C-alpha positions in Angstrom: 110.0 117.3 116.2 107.7 118.5 114.1 104.7 116.4 113.1 102.2 115.7 110.0 98.8 113.4 109.7 98.8 112.4 106.1 95.3 111.2 104.9 94.0 108.4 102.4 91.5 106.5 102.2 93.5 103.3 101.8 97.0 102.2 101.8 97.0 98.8 100.0 97.7 99.3 96.5 100.1 100.9 93.6 97.6 103.0 92.6 98.1 107.0 92.0 96.8 108.1 95.5 98.4 105.5 98.2 101.6 106.0 95.8 101.1 110.3 96.3 100.8 109.7 100.0 104.3 107.8 100.1 105.9 110.3 98.1 104.5 112.9 100.4 105.2 110.9 103.1 108.9 110.9 102.4 109.6 114.9 101.4 108.3 115.6 105.1 110.4 113.3 106.5 113.2 115.5 104.5 112.4 118.3 105.8 112.2 116.8 109.7 109.0 116.0 110.0 107.9 112.8 112.5 105.0 111.5 109.8 101.8 109.7 110.9 99.4 108.4 107.6 95.7 107.6 108.6 93.8 105.2 106.6 90.7 103.2 106.3 92.3 100.1 105.3 96.2 99.1 105.7 98.1 96.0 104.2 101.4 95.3 102.2 102.8 95.4 99.8 102.3 99.4 100.6 103.3 98.8 103.7 106.7 97.9 102.5 107.3 100.9 101.8 106.3 103.1 105.0 109.0 101.5 107.4 109.9 105.4 108.4 106.6 106.2 109.2 103.7 105.3 111.3 100.8 104.1 109.3 97.4 103.6 111.6 93.9 102.9 110.8 91.1 105.3 111.1 89.6 103.5 113.9 92.4 103.4 116.1 91.6 105.6 119.1 95.2 106.6 119.5 94.6 109.6 117.0 92.5 111.1 119.9 93.3 114.4 121.8 96.2 114.4 119.0 98.3 117.4 117.9 100.1 118.0 114.4 101.8 121.1 112.9 100.6 119.9 109.6 97.2 118.2 108.6 97.0 116.7 104.9 94.1 115.4 103.9 93.7 113.3 100.7 89.8 112.2 100.2 87.1 113.9 102.0 85.5 110.7 103.9 88.9 110.3 105.8 88.1 114.2 107.1 84.8 113.7 108.0 85.8 110.7 110.2 88.4 112.8 112.0 86.3 115.4 113.1 82.9 113.1 113.9 85.4 110.9 116.0 88.4 112.7 117.6 89.9 116.0 118.8 93.0 116.7 117.2 94.9 120.0 116.8 96.6 121.3 114.2 98.6 124.9 112.6 98.0 124.4 109.1 95.9 122.0 107.0 96.6 121.2 103.5 94.2 119.2 101.2 94.8 117.4 98.6 92.9 116.7 95.3 93.9 114.3 93.0 90.9 114.1 90.4 88.8 116.2 88.5 85.6 113.2 88.5 86.5 110.5 91.2 83.8 111.2 94.3 85.9 110.9 96.3 88.4 113.5 95.7 85.5 116.2 96.1 86.8 119.1 98.5 85.9 118.2 102.4 83.0 120.8 103.4 85.6 122.9 105.8 88.1 123.1 102.4 87.4 127.2 103.5 89.7 126.9 106.4 92.3 125.1 104.3 95.8 127.0 104.2 96.2 125.6 100.8 94.7 123.3 98.1 96.5 121.3 96.0 95.2 120.3 92.6 97.1 117.5 90.1 96.4 119.4 87.1 94.9 121.9 85.3 92.1 120.0 84.5 91.5 119.3 88.3 92.0 123.0 88.9 89.3 124.2 86.5 86.9 121.7 88.7 87.1 123.9 91.6 87.5 127.5 90.1 84.0 128.5 90.6 84.5 128.3 94.6 88.3 128.4 95.2 90.4 131.3 94.4 94.0 130.3 94.5 95.0 126.2 93.9 98.2 125.0 94.1 99.0 123.4 91.3 100.9 120.1 92.6 101.7 118.3 88.9 102.5 114.3 88.9 106.3 114.8 90.2 109.3 112.8 90.2 111.5 111.8 92.8 115.1 112.3 92.0 116.1 108.5 91.6 114.2 108.7 88.3 116.4 111.4 87.1 119.5 110.2 88.4 119.5 107.3 85.0 121.7 108.0 82.5 120.9 108.2 78.8 121.4 105.6 76.2 124.3 105.4 73.6 122.0 103.5 71.2 118.4 102.9 71.0 116.6 100.1 69.3 112.9 99.3 69.2 112.8 96.1 70.8 111.1 95.2 74.2 108.0 97.0 74.7 105.9 97.5 78.0 101.8 98.5 78.7 101.6 99.7 81.9 98.1 99.9 83.2 95.4 99.2 85.3 93.4 99.6 82.5 94.2 98.3 79.4 91.7 98.7 76.8 90.9 96.0 74.1 93.2 98.3 71.2 96.0 97.3 73.4 95.5 94.1 73.6 95.2 93.7 69.8 98.1 96.1 69.1 99.9 93.4 71.2 98.9 90.5 68.4 100.3 93.3 65.7 103.3 93.5 67.5 104.1 90.4 69.2 106.2 88.7 65.5 108.9 91.2 65.8 108.5 92.5 69.4 108.4 91.6 72.7 105.3 93.2 74.7 104.9 92.5 78.5 101.5 93.6 80.3 102.6 95.3 83.8 99.5 96.3 86.1 96.1 95.3 87.6 95.7 93.1 84.5 98.1 91.2 85.3 100.6 91.2 88.5 100.7 94.3 89.8 104.4 96.0 90.1 105.8 99.2 91.7 107.4 100.9 88.8 110.8 102.1 89.5 113.8 103.3 87.3 115.1 99.3 87.1 111.8 98.6 85.8 111.9 101.1 83.3 115.1 101.2 82.0 114.9 97.8 80.9 112.2 98.4 78.4 112.8 100.0 74.9 109.2 101.9 75.0 106.7 102.4 77.5 102.9 102.4 76.6 101.1 104.4 80.0 99.4 107.1 80.8 99.7 109.4 84.1 102.6 109.9 86.6 104.8 106.8 84.3 104.7 108.8 81.5 107.1 111.9 83.7 108.9 108.7 85.0 109.9 108.1 81.5 110.7 111.6 80.8 113.2 111.4 83.9 114.8 108.3 83.0 115.3 109.2 79.1 113.3 106.0 78.0 110.5 106.4 74.5 106.8 106.9 76.3 103.8 106.4 74.1 100.9 108.4 75.7 97.3 105.8 75.4 95.3 104.0 77.3 91.0 103.7 77.8 90.7 107.4 77.5 92.6 107.7 74.0 96.0 109.4 74.0 98.4 111.7 72.2 100.8 109.2 71.7 104.3 110.2 71.2 105.1 113.6 73.4 106.0 116.4 71.4 107.2 120.4 72.2 103.7 121.1 70.1 101.0 118.5 72.3 103.1 118.2 75.7 101.3 121.4 77.2 97.4 120.0 76.4 99.0 116.6 77.6 100.4 118.0 80.5 96.8 120.2 81.2 94.9 116.7 81.3 97.6 115.4 83.3 99.1 112.7 80.7 95.7 110.8 81.4 95.4 110.8 77.3 92.2 113.2 77.7 91.4 115.4 75.2 92.7 113.3 72.4 91.3 111.1 70.5 91.3 107.2 70.1 93.0 104.9 67.4 92.3 101.8 66.0 95.2 99.2 66.7 96.5 99.4 63.1 96.9 103.4 63.8 98.4 102.5 67.0 100.7 100.3 65.5 102.2 102.4 62.2 101.8 105.6 64.5 104.5 103.5 67.2 106.6 101.8 64.6 107.1 104.9 62.3 107.3 107.5 65.0 109.7 105.9 67.6 113.1 107.2 65.8 111.8 110.5 65.8 110.5 110.3 69.3 114.0 109.1 70.2 115.8 112.6 69.2 113.0 114.3 71.9 114.3 112.3 74.8 116.9 115.4 76.2 114.4 117.9 75.5 111.9 115.9 77.4 114.1 115.6 80.1 115.3 118.5 80.9 111.1 119.7 80.6 111.0 116.9 83.1 113.5 118.2 85.3 111.8 122.3 85.5 108.2 121.2 85.9 108.1 117.5 87.4 110.8 117.6 90.2 109.3 116.3 92.9 111.6 117.8 95.5 111.2 121.3 94.2 107.6 120.8 93.7 107.2 120.1 97.1 109.3 122.6 98.8 107.5 125.4 96.6 103.4 123.5 98.6 105.0 123.6 102.0 106.7 127.2 101.8 103.2 128.4 100.3 101.3 126.8 103.2 103.2 127.6 105.7 104.1 131.6 104.8 101.8 132.6 107.4 103.2 131.9 111.4 100.5 129.9 113.3 102.0 130.0 117.1 98.6 128.0 118.1 97.2 125.1 117.8 93.5 125.1 116.3 91.2 122.4 117.0 88.3 121.1 115.1 85.7 122.7 114.7 82.3 120.4 115.2 79.8 119.2 112.5 76.2 120.5 113.7 73.2 117.8 114.8 72.0 115.8 113.2 74.4 116.3 110.3 77.6 114.9 112.6 75.3 112.2 113.3 75.3 111.3 109.4 78.4 112.0 108.4 80.1 109.5 111.4 77.6 107.0 110.4 78.5 107.2 106.5 82.1 107.6 107.5 82.4 104.7 109.5 80.8 102.6 106.4 83.7 103.3 104.3 86.0 100.5 105.4 83.6 98.1 103.8 83.3 99.9 100.0 84.6 97.5 97.2 88.4 98.7 97.3 88.8 98.1 100.9 86.6 94.8 101.9 87.9 91.0 101.7 87.3 91.0 98.5 91.4 93.1 98.0 92.4 92.4 101.5 93.7 89.2 103.4 95.5 88.4 106.1 98.5 85.9 106.6 100.0 84.7 109.2 103.0 82.9 110.6 103.0 80.4 113.7 106.1 78.9 115.5 106.1 76.5 117.9 105.9 77.5 121.6 108.2 75.5 124.6 106.3 72.5 123.8 106.7 72.4 120.7 103.0 72.9 120.0 101.2 75.9 117.9 99.2 78.4 119.6 97.9 81.8 118.8 100.0 83.8 121.4 103.5 82.4 119.3 102.1 84.1 115.7 102.7 87.0 114.0 100.1 88.1 110.9 99.7 90.6 108.4 97.1 92.4 106.3 97.9 91.7 102.3 95.8 92.8 99.2 94.9 90.2 97.0 97.1 90.1 93.7 99.8 91.4 94.7 103.1 90.0 94.7 104.5 90.1 98.5 108.1 90.5 100.2 107.9 89.9 104.0 110.5 89.2 106.3 110.4 88.2 110.2 112.0 87.9 112.9 111.8 84.9 115.1 113.6 81.6 116.3 112.0 78.3 116.2 113.6 74.7 117.0 111.9 72.3 114.4 109.3 73.6 112.2 106.6 76.5 111.5 103.5 77.1 109.6 102.9 79.7 107.3 98.9 80.2 106.2 99.1 82.6 103.3 95.0 83.8 103.7 92.5 83.7 106.2 89.6 82.8 103.2 89.6 80.3 100.5 92.3 81.1 98.2 95.3 79.7 95.6 98.5 80.9 96.2 102.1 81.1 94.4 104.7 80.5 96.7 107.4 82.4 95.5 110.5 81.6 97.3 110.9 81.0 100.9 114.5 81.8 102.3 115.2 80.7 106.4 118.5 82.1 107.8 120.1 82.7 104.2 119.0 80.0 102.7 116.9 78.9 100.1 114.6 75.9 101.1 113.4 73.5 99.1 109.9 72.9 98.4 110.0 69.3 99.2 110.4 70.0 102.8 107.5 71.5 102.3 103.2 70.1 103.5 100.2 71.6 103.0 96.4 71.5 103.2 96.3 72.7 99.4 92.7 70.4 98.2 94.6 70.7 94.5 98.1 72.3 92.4 99.1 72.7 89.5 102.4 74.4 88.2 100.9 77.8 88.9 99.0 77.3 92.0 97.7 75.9 95.1 94.1 75.5 95.6 93.2 75.8 99.2 89.1 75.3 99.8 89.6 75.9 103.8 89.2 79.3 105.4 92.8 77.5 107.6 95.2 77.4 104.5 98.8 76.8 105.1 102.1 75.1 104.4 103.7 73.4 107.4 107.7 74.1 106.7 110.0 71.1 108.2 112.6 73.2 109.1 114.4 75.1 112.1 114.6 78.9 112.5 117.9 80.6 114.2 117.0 84.2 112.9 114.3 84.8 110.1 112.5 83.6 107.6 111.7 85.6 104.4 108.8 84.8 102.6 107.5 85.5 99.1 104.3 85.0 97.5 101.1 86.0 95.7 97.3 84.8 97.2 94.2 85.2 95.0 90.6 84.7 96.4 89.0 81.9 94.9 86.8 82.5 91.8 83.5 81.0 89.9 86.1 79.8 87.3 88.6 78.2 90.0 85.9 76.3 91.4 85.0 74.8 88.2 88.9 74.0 87.2 88.7 72.2 91.2 85.7 70.0 90.4 86.6 69.3 86.9 90.0 68.5 88.2 88.8 66.3 90.9 86.0 64.5 88.8 89.1 63.4 86.6 90.9 62.0 89.9 87.6 60.2 90.8 87.5 58.4 87.8 91.2 57.7 87.3 90.8 56.2 90.6 87.6 54.2 89.7 89.6 52.9 86.7 92.8 51.7 88.7 89.9 50.2 90.9 88.1 48.3 88.6 91.7 46.9 87.1 92.5 46.2 90.6 89.6 44.0 91.2 89.4 42.4 87.8 93.3 40.9 88.8 92.2 39.6 92.3 88.7 38.5 91.3 89.0 36.2 87.6 85.9 34.3 88.0 83.7 37.1 88.1 85.7 38.8 85.4 85.1 36.0 83.3 81.3 36.3 84.3 81.5 39.8 83.0 82.4 38.5 79.4 80.6 35.7 78.7 77.2 38.2 80.3 78.5 40.5 77.4 78.4 38.1 74.7 75.0 36.8 75.5 73.6 40.2 75.4 
């Protein structure tokens, strides 16, 4: 079986590079490749999309002395880590570049040895034209599931989604202008991050967004308004589509608008945009089909037959030591360290009905994302679920054991505080005890956030309220049980 190694800084969140990696992995699998993905940090929810692949952290020595038919390199620090730590052989090298300005998207030093350099837009292509003669234009592309969605019979503007990881203030202000007559929902890092699927897009009458979601809307026959923190063209037309595409539908290259102008443009241009939906879908099928684009890339990258494996050429000292040192620090960058990543565990009892580390399942999670986890275990009496390895607030959305939903009155925990939204844990050993036996499996759906300064203030204030309430009850009880003291207090108060 043919093999491919795909790299990325991390595999944790619903961001562009991570979802691109998943897309590439799925397409390689369709072509009969065994897929390995190597990252500095991996966690759920992205791992739930990778059941058909092997996902390892770059520090895993299993990568040493390996052979791959193709290396698909995304983010140059991953390439430096591989070259300075392992002996890896390959036949074809593909370098992927998804940004013209993100420093991690700089081409690796050995880019001249690549069989193909893949870029995501004309803007990205132009950023390297001074030192790369040819680059393959791999536009943000859409999988077949989006194109399979039928067109609606009628469109009425009622429900609007703002899909963004960086919502500008003018879109928040726009939502206030719209809220009287329209249902506006925010999806992305500013709220609860959600994987964009055809099922989600087709719930809405209009989507305000940028990037790959634009092409997904084209494919689904969903009206889309292109605007975000860079500004944007608004509704896509035959006249502006090429310029918008050259900037990867990022909004760059166009002006920013004030909230009232956005409101007027969205409302007055909606029906005209409906007339463009068939054209936009046909344009997307011709230009943004993931299957077609991937096939063209793979064919171009492997057009020259290579029979023998190629071994990495080592960096020279002292450069080798410098690159090895910095690449080892990548696992501690802000996007990867514990502010973003946590660890959940399930403990189940042993034959003595006691909990221990041997009877444990553990998995890494990304803070702020809804996590769905299913684990096959057997427990005769109870289990313990630890949502995080740090102080946190947790929303336990659902627990299903052996196909039956568990009532929350079957749970107890070491939380310090709870409201209708979250359970707050001050301990590094947060846990829920679930009083139920398990015959086959347990499914858990939950979301975890690390405690912030505001959370700590909230906990302090609520606890102070509890203390004052207890003091008041204590004083009432004392007065009832000590009537003489109560009378003396009244007499003393009158004399003063």
